Steps between C-alpha positions, in 0.01 A plus 500: 500500500604287205540125565819334372553133554841334429535128442858408540629147459706509819413747780419479862399858530149655461626821326817361344702712260563380146740206524865556407583487129709207384862601400506569137125496447291761352158558700203516271143590588226401277138655519243209513148429599541129512866428573526316165507777250628862446152626463449824700562865482728640778228677679224233475738202578362310813834312511867516405707184448858577600789282368859493515631429153846389389632367158438148624189505715225704663352454846169640634595733792162605609138611384394849622122540506287824520136548594472871375558524127393721219236411248699597198257769407771757521296696765686630802363468847474789745820675619674304772369162372825359380492138361830517324753584774427188691567283191823687432611459856410124483709448192801691613811280436376380161685596196243439234126535496295344228139613443248558215482878563612765751399854536752786487484589873521142603799443256670800648460357849623156399806652324579701799512179698766377269259244328497499111134465382447280174170523329395193313244528224310184552443263786733206527604225740730580788726224364530678164605818685756315697643315197525837313683662775733215527569517128590864529733414793667218291551690174603865458263693736373829360636816630214565738548165661881544524419804703273334722753200547767756592279679756399163645857387540436201279811398319446484130702242325570545129445208270801316395555448130800276542474123447470300808734200450 
C-alpha cells in the first residue's frame, strides 16, 4: 500500500479531502523535494506543493507527501505496482501541474484527471513559478491556459486599454 500524507493548513479530519478551491483561483501543483523549489520529476517527487493562484495573490493550500516514488531510472516495476495513480488521485482538483519531467503514461493519467502538466527545463524556486503563473493570468493568457481557465470556471478578464481617469 502506498502511503500518502496530506498537510492541510486547516483540517480536523485525519483523511481530509483536498480543501475547497478559492473562488476565482487556479489550483496549481508543483513537484518538489524540499518545498522551496520546483526540482522534481513527477514520478520521483516526494512532495507536491499545492497553491491557489489568482492575479493578485497565491495561498498554500496543502502539501501532499509520498513515501513510494520512482528513482528516475525509467525502469518500470512489476505489474500491479502502481506508484502513479495514487499521485494523480491526490492531485485531483488541481488545474496545472509543474514538474521537471513526466513520462507519457503518467502524463496521460494526469490529463485524464483534467490536470494540465507543464514541464519546466530547469529547477527554479516555487516563488518564480507562482509569479510566472500570475503574470500569465494578468496579461493575455496563452490559448492552452485560456482553455484550462474555462474548464476550471475561472472568469478571465480581458486587460483594459482605456485610460483610467
